[in-house]
C-alpha positions in Angstrom: 105.2 101.5 69.1 103.6 98.5 67.4 100.5 99.0 65.1 98.5 95.8 64.5 95.1 95.0 62.9 93.3 91.7 63.3 92.5 91.7 59.6 96.1 91.6 58.5 97.3 88.2 57.2 100.3 88.2 59.6 98.3 89.2 62.7 98.3 85.9 64.5 102.1 85.6 64.3 102.6 89.3 65.1 100.3 89.1 68.2 102.0 86.0 69.4 105.4 87.8 69.2 103.9 90.6 71.3 102.5 88.3 73.9 105.8 86.4 74.2 108.1 89.4 74.3 110.2 89.2 77.4 110.7 92.3 79.5 112.0 90.9 82.8 115.3 90.2 84.5 118.1 88.4 82.7 120.5 85.7 83.8 123.0 88.3 85.1 120.5 89.6 87.6 119.8 86.1 88.9 123.5 85.5 89.3 124.1 88.8 91.1 121.2 88.3 93.4 122.3 84.7 94.3 125.6 86.1 95.4 124.0 88.9 97.5 121.7 86.4 99.2 124.5 84.1 100.0 126.6 86.8 101.5 123.7 88.2 103.7 122.9 84.7 104.9 126.6 84.1 105.8 127.6 87.5 107.1 124.4 89.1 108.2 124.6 92.7 109.3 128.1 93.2 107.9 126.9 92.3 104.4 123.8 94.5 104.6 126.0 97.4 105.8 128.5 96.9 103.0 125.8 96.7 100.3 124.0 99.7 101.6 127.2 101.7 101.6 128.0 100.6 98.0 124.5 100.9 96.4 122.8 103.6 98.5 125.9 105.6 99.3 125.5 106.0 103.1 126.8 104.4 106.2 124.1 102.7 108.3 126.1 103.1 111.5 126.0 106.9 110.9 122.6 107.4 109.4 120.9 104.8 111.6 119.6 101.3 110.7 116.1 102.2 111.7 114.0 105.3 111.3 112.4 106.4 114.6 108.7 106.8 115.1 109.2 110.4 116.0 110.4 111.0 112.4 107.3 109.3 111.0 105.1 111.6 113.1 107.0 114.7 112.2 106.7 113.8 108.5 103.0 113.3 108.9 102.5 116.6 110.8 104.6 118.4 108.2 102.3 117.5 105.3 100.1 120.0 103.6 96.5 119.5 104.9 95.1 118.4 101.6 97.8 115.8 101.2 97.3 114.5 104.7 93.6 114.3 104.0 94.2 112.4 100.7 96.4 109.8 102.5 93.8 109.4 105.2 91.0 109.0 102.7 93.0 106.4 100.8 93.9 104.5 104.0 90.2 104.4 105.1 89.0 103.2 101.7 91.7 100.5 101.4 90.9 99.3 105.0 87.2 99.1 104.3 87.7 97.2 101.1 90.1 94.7 102.6 87.9 94.1 105.7 85.5 92.4 103.4 88.1 89.9 102.4 88.6 88.3 105.8 87.8 84.6 105.5 85.5 82.6 107.7 86.4 79.3 109.2 84.3 76.2 108.8 83.2 73.6 111.4 80.7 70.8 110.7 79.8 67.3 111.9 78.2 64.7 109.6 75.8 61.9 110.3 78.6 59.6 111.6 79.8 62.2 114.1 82.9 63.0 112.0 83.9 66.6 112.6 85.8 68.5 109.9 86.7 72.1 109.4 89.3 74.7 108.9 90.6 77.6 110.9 92.2 80.8 109.7 95.1 82.5 111.5 97.2 85.5 110.7 101.0 85.0 110.2 103.1 86.3 113.0 105.7 88.4 111.1 105.3 90.2 107.8 107.9 92.2 105.8 106.9 94.8 103.4 109.2 96.3 100.8 108.7 99.9 99.7 110.8 101.2 96.7 112.9 104.2 97.3 115.1 104.5 94.3 113.6 105.7 91.0 110.5 106.8 92.9 109.0 106.6 96.3 105.4 105.4 96.7 103.5 106.2 99.9 100.5 104.4 98.3 102.5 101.2 98.3 102.9 101.5 102.1 99.1 101.7 102.4 98.5 98.9 100.0 100.9 96.5 101.7 100.6 97.3 105.3 96.8 97.7 105.6 95.9 94.2 104.5 98.5 92.9 107.0 96.9 95.0 109.7 93.4 93.8 108.8 94.6 90.2 108.8 95.9 90.6 112.3 99.6 90.2 111.7 101.6 90.6 115.0 104.6 92.4 113.6 104.9 94.4 110.4 108.4 95.2 109.3 108.9 97.8 106.6 112.1 98.2 104.7 112.9 100.9 102.2 116.2 102.1 100.6 117.3 105.6 101.3 119.8 106.7 98.6 122.3 109.1 100.1 120.6 108.7 103.4 117.5 110.6 102.3 114.0 109.2 102.7 110.8 110.5 101.2 108.6 112.2 103.9 105.5 110.9 102.3 106.6 107.3 102.8 107.3 108.1 106.5 103.9 109.8 106.8 102.2 106.7 105.3 104.1 104.5 107.8 102.7 106.6 110.6 99.2 106.4 109.3 99.2 102.6 109.1 101.3 102.0 112.2 104.0 99.6 111.1 106.1 98.2 113.9 109.6 98.7 112.5 111.0 100.8 109.7 114.5 99.9 108.4 116.6 102.0 106.2 117.7 99.2 103.9 116.7 98.1 100.4 117.5 95.9 97.4 118.1 92.2 97.3 120.1 92.5 100.5 117.0 93.8 102.4 114.9 90.8 101.1 117.6 88.4 102.2 117.8 90.1 105.6 114.1 89.8 106.1 114.1 86.1 105.0 117.1 84.9 107.1 117.3 87.5 109.8 120.4 89.1 111.1 121.7 90.0 114.6 119.8 93.2 114.3 116.7 92.2 112.3 114.5 89.3 113.3 113.3 87.3 110.3 109.7 87.4 108.9 107.4 84.8 107.6 106.1 86.6 104.4 107.5 89.3 102.3 105.3 91.5 100.0 105.7 94.7 98.0 107.0 95.9 94.7 110.6 96.5 93.7 113.1 96.5 90.9 114.4 93.5 89.0 116.9 92.6 91.8 114.2 92.8 94.5 111.8 90.6 92.4 114.5 88.1 91.7 115.5 87.9 95.4 111.9 87.2 96.3 111.8 84.5 93.6 115.0 82.8 94.9 113.9 83.0 98.6 110.4 81.6 98.1 110.3 78.6 100.4 112.5 80.2 103.0 109.6 82.8 103.3 106.3 83.2 101.7 106.0 86.0 99.1 103.0 87.7 97.5 104.3 87.3 93.9 107.2 87.9 91.6 106.4 91.3 90.2 107.6 92.4 86.8 107.3 95.6 84.8 104.0 97.5 85.0 101.4 97.0 82.2 98.0 98.2 81.1 95.6 97.0 78.4 92.8 99.4 77.4 89.8 98.3 75.4 88.1 101.4 74.1 85.5 102.3 71.5 85.7 105.3 69.2 83.3 107.3 71.4 86.0 108.0 74.0 88.1 111.1 74.2 91.5 110.4 72.7 93.3 112.5 75.3 91.8 110.5 78.2 92.9 107.2 76.7 96.3 108.5 75.8 96.8 109.6 79.4 95.7 106.2 80.7 98.3 104.5 78.5 101.0 106.9 79.6 100.1 106.3 83.3 101.9 103.0 83.0 104.6 103.9 80.5 106.0 106.5 82.9 106.8 103.9 85.5 109.8 102.3 83.8 111.3 101.8 80.4 110.2 98.2 80.5 106.5 99.0 81.2 103.9 98.1 78.6 100.7 99.9 77.4 98.4 98.4 74.8 95.2 99.7 73.3 92.5 97.7 71.6 89.9 99.7 69.6 87.3 99.1 67.0 88.0 102.5 65.3 91.0 103.0 63.1 90.5 106.8 63.2 90.4 106.7 67.0 93.6 104.6 67.0 95.3 107.3 65.0 94.0 110.0 67.3 95.2 108.3 70.4 98.7 107.7 68.9 98.9 111.4 68.1 97.8 112.3 71.6 100.3 110.0 73.2 103.1 111.7 71.3 101.8 115.1 72.3 101.4 114.4 75.9 104.7 112.7 76.3 106.4 116.0 75.6 104.6 117.6 78.6 105.6 115.0 81.2 108.4 115.3 83.7 108.7 111.6 83.2 108.9 112.0 79.4 112.3 110.2 78.9 111.0 107.0 80.7 107.6 107.2 79.1 109.0 107.6 75.6 111.4 104.7 76.0 108.6 102.4 77.3 106.1 103.5 74.6 108.5 103.2 71.7 109.8 99.8 72.8 106.7 98.1 74.3 103.6 100.1 73.4 101.0 98.8 70.9 97.7 99.8 69.3 95.6 97.1 67.9 92.5 97.7 65.7 89.8 95.0 66.0 86.6 94.6 64.1 84.5 94.6 67.3 85.4 95.0 71.0 84.2 91.5 71.6 86.9 90.3 69.2 89.5 91.8 71.5 88.5 89.7 74.5 90.3 86.4 73.8 93.4 88.5 72.9 93.0 90.3 76.2 92.9 86.9 78.0 96.1 85.9 76.3 97.8 89.0 77.6 96.4 88.4 81.1 97.5 92.0 82.0 98.1 93.6 85.3 95.5 96.3 84.6 92.6 96.2 82.2 90.4 99.2 81.3 87.0 98.6 79.6 86.1 102.1 78.3 82.8 101.7 76.6 79.0 102.1 77.2 78.4 98.6 78.6 81.6 97.5 80.3 79.8 94.8 82.3 79.0 92.9 79.1 82.7 92.8 78.3 83.8 92.1 81.8 81.5 89.0 82.0 83.6 87.5 79.2 87.0 88.3 80.6 88.8 85.6 82.5 92.4 86.8 83.0 93.3 90.2 84.4 94.9 91.4 87.6 92.3 94.2 88.2 89.6 95.6 85.9 88.5 99.2 85.6 85.0 99.5 84.1 83.6 102.5 82.3 84.8 105.7 80.8 85.2 107.4 84.2 87.3 104.7 85.9 91.0 105.4 84.9 93.5 102.8 86.2 95.2 105.6 88.2 92.3 106.0 90.5 92.9 102.4 91.6 96.5 103.1 92.4 95.6 105.5 95.2 92.1 105.9 96.7 89.5 103.5 95.3 90.2 100.6 97.7 91.2 97.5 95.7 94.9 96.6 96.0 97.3 97.9 93.4 99.9 95.1 94.0 98.9 92.9 91.1 100.3 90.1 89.0 102.3 91.1 86.0 103.9 89.2 83.1 100.8 87.2 82.2 100.7 85.8 85.8 97.1 86.9 86.1 96.4 83.5 84.4 97.0 81.9 87.8 97.6 84.6 90.4 95.6 87.3 92.1 96.4 90.7 93.5 97.6 91.2 97.1 94.9 90.6 99.7 94.3 89.8 103.3 94.7 86.2 102.4 98.4 86.7 101.7 98.9 87.4 105.4 96.8 84.5 106.6 97.0 80.7 106.5 94.4 78.0 106.8 94.7 75.0 109.2 92.3 72.1 108.6 91.1 69.9 111.5 89.5 66.6 111.9 87.9 64.8 114.9 86.4 61.2 114.9 84.8 59.1 117.6 84.3 55.3 117.6 81.3 55.5 115.3 83.0 57.7 112.8 86.1 55.6 112.6 84.1 52.5 112.2 82.2 54.1 109.3 85.2 55.2 107.2 88.2 53.4 108.7 87.9 50.1 106.7 88.2 52.2 103.4 91.3 53.8 104.8 92.8 50.4 105.6 92.0 49.1 102.1 93.6 52.2 100.4 96.7 52.0 102.7 97.3 48.3 101.9 96.8 49.0 98.2 99.5 51.7 98.4 101.9 49.3 100.1 101.9 51.2 103.4 101.2 48.6 106.1 101.9 50.9 109.1 99.3 53.3 107.8 96.8 50.5 107.6 97.7 49.2 111.1 97.3 52.6 112.8 93.7 52.6 111.6 92.9 48.9 111.9 94.0 48.7 115.5 91.3 51.2 116.5 88.5 49.4 114.7 86.0 47.3 116.7 
């Protein structure tokens, strides 16, 4: 774990090293994924079958390529009542939040009778990827499928790896709650390629969303353009800005909530109290030992964790913007004052009683968020990822007469005479 203080003479260089540290896929992953994509494109189902047998250790012809709706329903019915209620609460809150994101079209006519506007339509086919290796996340089913449902997508195809043929019943129950259209027992880069290109069994989709490991992320990166994607997701990350009035055990738990995801995850604390910094560090070490995920959390914290002591919380804000983290907690008395000055973050959690983990499950905002400093230019998953905008334009004789000569002049200046002629022929 890295300890920094803004008053140290080497802080600027040390912080730059922290910001630029690379935690994502290497060239070997890109090479391997390229080969997998090419084979699935060329061989289709045969390649998917072979990769599934090799990586997930089961034969799709024996276990079944798809999981039937009856299994989804049985998994849902088999849940403990409190767990079923929790999933339903999460689904309802996520749907309510995303309903407010639906865009409105525009349609207006100016004084010359020129009509302009834009219309929004849902995409036809969406693929959602749900991890099933290191961990299985029913919350990710809700977070990916519900915005697609709200957008009005015609067909939602879910893929999830099932190592040794086993699937998490919570994932099946979540699929039942949201009502996906197809659920395929495939994963990895081969599943992304199958969704993008289609196979004899699986019809292709238009957009692929959802988290995954380095191979899944790299497959989405390489296939962007063949299909749309939500983002290229990297390792999880959290930045916490906290004053010394917080409970150290609360903040330590918040940091570990991301460290336990993966050894490449990153957790960073900014605080204006050196004593609180020490207390949190001690709490992290103590709590790690109690976690079932301690091995992963310890590796992530030791390799990528950081505690940075600042003179004031406001001093942390430009540093926070440089990190442009996936998750940002503002644990202080007046979080709004800090939030007003933050420009780059995937999602912000305001106040001492708003741990990032509440946003992972039931609060409503989406937990699929940009990582690796991509919050500088990208947003979290939303209804808009499953929709597209088409502009339209309508002119009559008066409108064309009003603006047509300018179009002719510009076309001629650009050396495009056919453009100019197509307008000029219609002018009076």
